[in-house]
LOMI-56166 format. One record per residue (C-alpha): residue number from 1; residue in one letter; x, y, z. Coordinates in Angstrom, 2 decimals, padded with zeros to 5 digits. Example, Ala and Ser with C-alpha at 12.3 -4.5 7.8 and 13.67 -1.06 7.14 Angstrom:
num: 1 residuo: A u: 012.30 v: -004.50 w: 007.80
num: 2 residuo: S u: 013.67 v: -001.06 w: 007.14
END
This chain:
num: 1 residuo: M u: 013.91 v: 030.83 w: 026.95
num: 2 residuo: Q u: 010.30 v: 029.98 w: 026.56
num: 3 residuo: K u: 010.31 v: 031.43 w: 023.01
num: 4 residuo: T u: 013.21 v: 028.92 w: 022.27
num: 5 residuo: I u: 011.10 v: 026.20 w: 023.80
num: 6 residuo: Y u: 008.23 v: 027.03 w: 021.78
num: 7 residuo: I u: 010.29 v: 027.08 w: 018.46
num: 8 residuo: L u: 011.82 v: 023.64 w: 019.23
num: 9 residuo: L u: 008.05 v: 022.18 w: 020.16
num: 10 residuo: G u: 006.98 v: 023.38 w: 016.72
num: 11 residuo: I u: 010.02 v: 021.96 w: 014.92
num: 12 residuo: G u: 009.36 v: 018.69 w: 016.68
num: 13 residuo: I u: 005.61 v: 018.87 w: 015.78
num: 14 residuo: I u: 006.52 v: 019.48 w: 012.23
num: 15 residuo: G u: 009.18 v: 016.71 w: 011.99
num: 16 residuo: L u: 006.71 v: 014.22 w: 013.59
num: 17 residuo: L u: 003.96 v: 015.27 w: 011.01
num: 18 residuo: L u: 006.57 v: 014.74 w: 008.15
num: 19 residuo: Y u: 007.71 v: 011.54 w: 009.30
num: 20 residuo: F u: 004.44 v: 010.06 w: 009.70
num: 21 residuo: M u: 003.19 v: 011.75 w: 006.78
num: 22 residuo: P u: 001.20 v: 009.22 w: 004.40
num: 23 residuo: I u: 002.29 v: 008.65 w: 000.73
num: 24 residuo: Q u: -000.20 v: 007.03 w: -001.70
num: 25 residuo: I u: 000.31 v: 005.58 w: -005.08
num: 26 residuo: K u: -002.19 v: 004.27 w: -007.31
num: 27 residuo: F u: -001.14 v: 002.33 w: -010.13
num: 28 residuo: K u: -003.08 v: 001.42 w: -013.30
num: 29 residuo: I u: -001.94 v: -000.46 w: -016.39
num: 30 residuo: I u: -004.30 v: -001.10 w: -019.35
num: 31 residuo: R u: -003.70 v: -002.89 w: -022.44
num: 32 residuo: K u: -006.31 v: -003.05 w: -025.03
num: 33 residuo: K u: -005.33 v: -004.47 w: -028.70
num: 34 residuo: E u: -002.50 v: -002.65 w: -029.69
num: 35 residuo: D u: -002.75 v: 000.09 w: -027.15
num: 36 residuo: D u: -000.89 v: 000.29 w: -023.77
num: 37 residuo: L u: -001.69 v: 002.77 w: -020.86
num: 38 residuo: I u: -000.08 v: 003.40 w: -017.77
num: 39 residuo: L u: -001.53 v: 005.79 w: -015.15
num: 40 residuo: I u: 000.13 v: 006.57 w: -011.69
num: 41 residuo: R u: -001.21 v: 008.85 w: -009.09
num: 42 residuo: Y u: 000.72 v: 010.50 w: -006.32
num: 43 residuo: K u: -000.70 v: 011.79 w: -003.29
num: 44 residuo: S u: 001.13 v: 013.21 w: -000.38
num: 45 residuo: L u: 001.67 v: 016.14 w: 002.28
num: 46 residuo: Y u: -001.89 v: 015.27 w: 003.44
num: 47 residuo: G u: -003.54 v: 015.68 w: -000.19
num: 48 residuo: I u: -001.89 v: 019.04 w: -000.83
num: 49 residuo: I u: 000.27 v: 017.25 w: -003.38
num: 50 residuo: N u: -001.73 v: 015.30 w: -005.92
num: 51 residuo: L u: -000.22 v: 014.51 w: -009.23
num: 52 residuo: K u: -000.85 v: 012.29 w: -012.08
num: 53 residuo: F u: 001.95 v: 010.60 w: -014.10
num: 54 residuo: E u: 000.67 v: 009.15 w: -017.73
num: 55 residuo: L u: 002.89 v: 007.10 w: -020.14
num: 56 residuo: P u: 000.12 v: 007.23 w: -022.94
num: 57 residuo: M u: 003.09 v: 005.72 w: -025.46
num: 58 residuo: L u: 005.06 v: 002.65 w: -025.41
num: 59 residuo: D u: 007.07 v: 001.49 w: -028.22
num: 60 residuo: I u: 009.53 v: -001.22 w: -029.17
num: 61 residuo: V u: 012.50 v: 000.58 w: -031.35
num: 62 residuo: F u: 016.01 v: -000.53 w: -032.36
num: 63 residuo: V u: 018.76 v: 001.35 w: -031.02
num: 64 residuo: N u: 022.39 v: 000.41 w: -032.40
num: 65 residuo: G u: 021.01 v: -002.71 w: -033.24
num: 66 residuo: K u: 019.57 v: -003.44 w: -029.95
num: 67 residuo: L u: 015.78 v: -003.72 w: -028.96
num: 68 residuo: S u: 014.81 v: -000.70 w: -026.81
num: 69 residuo: L u: 011.86 v: 000.85 w: -025.26
num: 70 residuo: K u: 010.83 v: 004.29 w: -026.26
num: 71 residuo: Y u: 008.17 v: 006.15 w: -024.07
num: 72 residuo: K u: 006.17 v: 009.31 w: -023.86
num: 73 residuo: A u: 005.34 v: 010.67 w: -020.05
num: 74 residuo: E u: 003.11 v: 013.21 w: -019.07
num: 75 residuo: I u: 002.98 v: 014.90 w: -015.40
num: 76 residuo: E u: -000.14 v: 017.08 w: -014.40
num: 77 residuo: S u: -001.85 v: 018.20 w: -011.03
num: 78 residuo: N u: -004.93 v: 015.70 w: -010.29
num: 79 residuo: N u: -006.70 v: 018.56 w: -008.82
num: 80 residuo: T u: -006.49 v: 021.29 w: -011.67
num: 81 residuo: T u: -005.42 v: 018.83 w: -014.61
num: 82 residuo: K u: -002.74 v: 021.14 w: -015.45
num: 83 residuo: L u: -000.03 v: 019.95 w: -017.42
num: 84 residuo: F u: 003.47 v: 020.22 w: -015.55
num: 85 residuo: K u: 005.76 v: 018.65 w: -017.88
num: 86 residuo: S u: 005.98 v: 016.14 w: -020.96
num: 87 residuo: F u: 008.99 v: 014.07 w: -022.09
num: 88 residuo: S u: 009.96 v: 011.46 w: -024.63
num: 89 residuo: K u: 012.89 v: 008.89 w: -023.70
num: 90 residuo: I u: 014.59 v: 005.79 w: -024.98
num: 91 residuo: F u: 015.32 v: 002.92 w: -022.40
num: 92 residuo: T u: 017.99 v: 000.80 w: -023.81
num: 93 residuo: P u: 019.61 v: -002.55 w: -022.65
num: 94 residuo: D u: 022.62 v: -000.46 w: -021.20
num: 95 residuo: D u: 020.31 v: 001.40 w: -018.89
num: 96 residuo: F u: 018.86 v: -001.85 w: -017.65
num: 97 residuo: Q u: 022.33 v: -003.20 w: -017.00
num: 98 residuo: N u: 023.37 v: 000.00 w: -015.22
num: 99 residuo: I u: 020.20 v: -000.29 w: -012.99
num: 100 residuo: K u: 020.80 v: -004.13 w: -012.19
num: 101 residuo: K u: 024.19 v: -003.45 w: -011.60
num: 102 residuo: Y u: 023.42 v: -000.79 w: -009.30
num: 103 residuo: F u: 020.92 v: -002.95 w: -007.14
num: 104 residuo: T u: 022.99 v: -006.05 w: -007.21
num: 105 residuo: G u: 026.30 v: -004.44 w: -006.09
num: 106 residuo: D u: 025.35 v: -005.04 w: -002.60
num: 107 residuo: K u: 023.07 v: -008.10 w: -001.92
num: 108 residuo: V u: 023.16 v: -007.53 w: 001.87
num: 109 residuo: L u: 021.77 v: -004.02 w: 001.55
num: 110 residuo: L u: 019.36 v: -005.01 w: -000.97
num: 111 residuo: R u: 018.12 v: -008.00 w: 001.39
num: 112 residuo: R u: 017.74 v: -005.29 w: 004.12
num: 113 residuo: I u: 015.96 v: -002.95 w: 002.35
num: 114 residuo: A u: 013.59 v: -005.61 w: 000.45
num: 115 residuo: E u: 012.67 v: -006.78 w: 003.91
num: 116 residuo: Y u: 011.98 v: -003.64 w: 005.55
num: 117 residuo: W u: 009.70 v: -002.60 w: 002.46
num: 118 residuo: L u: 007.85 v: -005.83 w: 002.44
num: 119 residuo: K u: 007.11 v: -005.30 w: 006.24
num: 120 residuo: H u: 005.92 v: -001.79 w: 006.24
num: 121 residuo: T u: 004.40 v: -001.26 w: 002.66
num: 122 residuo: V u: 000.52 v: -001.83 w: 002.52
num: 123 residuo: L u: -001.06 v: -002.95 w: -000.90
num: 124 residuo: R u: -004.93 v: -002.29 w: -001.01
num: 125 residuo: D u: -007.47 v: -003.30 w: -003.71
num: 126 residuo: L u: -005.14 v: -005.13 w: -005.97
num: 127 residuo: S u: -007.10 v: -005.96 w: -009.26
num: 128 residuo: I u: -005.77 v: -008.30 w: -012.22
num: 129 residuo: I u: -008.40 v: -008.68 w: -015.09
num: 130 residuo: I u: -007.04 v: -010.92 w: -017.74
num: 131 residuo: K u: -009.21 v: -011.76 w: -021.22
num: 132 residuo: F u: -007.54 v: -013.62 w: -023.60
num: 133 residuo: G u: -008.33 v: -016.08 w: -026.43
num: 134 residuo: L u: -006.84 v: -018.16 w: -029.24
num: 135 residuo: V u: -008.30 v: -019.79 w: -032.45
num: 136 residuo: D u: -008.17 v: -023.37 w: -030.63
num: 137 residuo: A u: -010.62 v: -023.15 w: -027.92
num: 138 residuo: A u: -008.93 v: -026.32 w: -026.08
num: 139 residuo: L u: -005.83 v: -024.37 w: -025.88
num: 140 residuo: T u: -007.37 v: -021.40 w: -024.87
num: 141 residuo: A u: -009.02 v: -023.32 w: -021.80
num: 142 residuo: T u: -005.79 v: -025.19 w: -020.91
num: 143 residuo: L u: -004.05 v: -021.78 w: -020.86
num: 144 residuo: C u: -006.76 v: -020.15 w: -018.84
num: 145 residuo: G u: -006.60 v: -022.92 w: -016.06
num: 146 residuo: A u: -002.93 v: -022.70 w: -015.94
num: 147 residuo: L u: -002.92 v: -018.92 w: -015.49
num: 148 residuo: W u: -005.14 v: -019.27 w: -012.51
num: 149 residuo: A u: -003.06 v: -021.57 w: -011.05
num: 150 residuo: L u: -000.12 v: -019.33 w: -011.41
num: 151 residuo: L u: -001.82 v: -016.43 w: -010.09
num: 152 residuo: G u: -003.09 v: -018.20 w: -007.45
num: 153 residuo: A u: 000.37 v: -019.13 w: -006.18
num: 154 residuo: V u: 001.67 v: -015.74 w: -006.73
num: 155 residuo: L u: -000.96 v: -014.16 w: -004.53
num: 156 residuo: T u: -000.35 v: -016.76 w: -001.77
num: 157 residuo: I u: 003.25 v: -015.69 w: -001.89
num: 158 residuo: M u: 002.33 v: -012.15 w: -001.88
num: 159 residuo: R u: -000.08 v: -012.45 w: 001.05
num: 160 residuo: S u: 002.50 v: -014.23 w: 003.06
num: 161 residuo: K u: 005.09 v: -011.26 w: 002.64
num: 162 residuo: L u: 002.93 v: -008.35 w: 002.51
num: 163 residuo: D u: -000.02 v: -006.57 w: 004.01
num: 164 residuo: M u: -002.52 v: -006.50 w: 001.03
num: 165 residuo: T u: -005.93 v: -006.87 w: -000.18
num: 166 residuo: A u: -007.07 v: -008.13 w: -003.32
num: 167 residuo: K u: -010.27 v: -006.59 w: -004.87
num: 168 residuo: N u: -011.01 v: -008.43 w: -008.07
num: 169 residuo: I u: -009.08 v: -011.34 w: -009.74
num: 170 residuo: V u: -010.52 v: -012.47 w: -012.97
num: 171 residuo: V u: -009.03 v: -014.61 w: -015.79
num: 172 residuo: A u: -011.70 v: -014.87 w: -018.49
num: 173 residuo: P u: -011.25 v: -017.03 w: -021.89
num: 174 residuo: I u: -012.24 v: -015.53 w: -025.32
num: 175 residuo: F u: -013.16 v: -018.54 w: -027.81
num: 176 residuo: D u: -012.47 v: -018.64 w: -031.29
num: 177 residuo: E u: -010.83 v: -015.18 w: -031.37
num: 178 residuo: E u: -007.07 v: -014.30 w: -030.84
num: 179 residuo: K u: -007.47 v: -011.42 w: -028.34
num: 180 residuo: L u: -005.44 v: -010.14 w: -025.34
num: 181 residuo: E u: -006.59 v: -007.56 w: -022.92
num: 182 residuo: T u: -005.36 v: -006.90 w: -019.48
num: 183 residuo: E u: -005.97 v: -004.28 w: -016.55
num: 184 residuo: I u: -003.67 v: -004.23 w: -013.58
num: 185 residuo: S u: -004.46 v: -001.77 w: -010.66
num: 186 residuo: C u: -003.46 v: -001.28 w: -006.89
num: 187 residuo: I u: -003.04 v: 001.27 w: -004.24
num: 188 residuo: I u: 000.44 v: 001.48 w: -002.36
num: 189 residuo: N u: 000.45 v: 003.05 w: 000.81
num: 190 residuo: F u: 003.63 v: 003.76 w: 002.94
num: 191 residuo: R u: 005.11 v: 006.74 w: 004.99
num: 192 residuo: L u: 007.44 v: 009.44 w: 004.46
num: 193 residuo: G u: 009.36 v: 008.06 w: 007.56
num: 194 residuo: D u: 009.96 v: 004.60 w: 005.47
num: 195 residuo: I u: 011.84 v: 006.56 w: 002.87
num: 196 residuo: I u: 014.14 v: 008.18 w: 005.58
num: 197 residuo: N u: 014.39 v: 004.85 w: 007.43
num: 198 residuo: T u: 015.90 v: 003.23 w: 003.83
num: 199 residuo: G u: 018.31 v: 006.34 w: 003.93
num: 200 residuo: I u: 019.43 v: 005.45 w: 007.25
num: 201 residuo: L u: 020.03 v: 001.63 w: 006.41
num: 202 residuo: V u: 021.73 v: 002.66 w: 003.45
num: 203 residuo: L u: 024.23 v: 004.99 w: 005.85
num: 204 residuo: K u: 024.52 v: 002.17 w: 008.46
num: 205 residuo: R u: 025.53 v: -000.18 w: 005.63
num: 206 residuo: H u: 028.03 v: 002.23 w: 004.35
num: 207 residuo: R u: 029.53 v: 002.68 w: 007.81
num: 208 residuo: E u: 029.65 v: -001.16 w: 008.34
num: 209 residuo: L u: 031.54 v: -001.70 w: 005.11
num: 210 residuo: K u: 033.90 v: 001.22 w: 005.88
num: 211 residuo: K u: 034.70 v: -000.06 w: 009.48
num: 212 residuo: R u: 035.16 v: -003.45 w: 007.93
num: 213 residuo: K u: 037.74 v: -002.28 w: 005.39
num: 214 residuo: L u: 039.57 v: -000.14 w: 008.00
num: 215 residuo: S u: 039.77 v: -003.37 w: 010.07
num: 216 residuo: S u: 041.19 v: -005.23 w: 007.18
num: 217 residuo: D u: 043.52 v: -002.51 w: 006.15
num: 218 residuo: K u: 044.90 v: -002.36 w: 010.03
num: 219 residuo: P u: 048.50 v: -003.78 w: 010.41
num: 220 residuo: V u: 048.89 v: -006.81 w: 012.41
num: 221 residuo: N u: 051.42 v: -006.53 w: 015.27
num: 222 residuo: C u: 054.12 v: -009.54 w: 015.48
END
């Protein structure tokens, strides 16, 4: 009996540790001239799992006469820099439509999930650096001011919805030269329990729809 209690206690402690296990994702998007680079660093299991996802190649190609996105991705350990996997794929408009259909199929569920994650996600050290220029200096200055206003409005909305901090927001004009350089980075923190709770929301919604369907199919007694 005592052994069983210890086993259940151990299982409970492990369950709590997993439920409250922090997950950290670092994003970094860099564009310089014609080169694009997307870096994603994933850390979980209290630092034991530490992976780096890199997209060193992004190209626009035509598939069956439609614009598509070809990309190459590499996954490696951030601790040992050992390459686990490398693959290249093409993202077509049909893929986009399938994803859109999946996420907009149940707007009630989508709203509940969005509200939950906005409440429980923590965004830290948001950095947005944009350097751009046109041959026309006056147009460059005008666009720079408009972009500052747009970024300010977006950040105000984000702060009202998210627990977030901004680290570095820069919009720098480059006069008398056509140039565009961007660098966007941030750290997103949440817990494994948030993923579990999302699954529970999906199950609850499924049961709700099933119960509603059974009620509507039930014959009415005269």
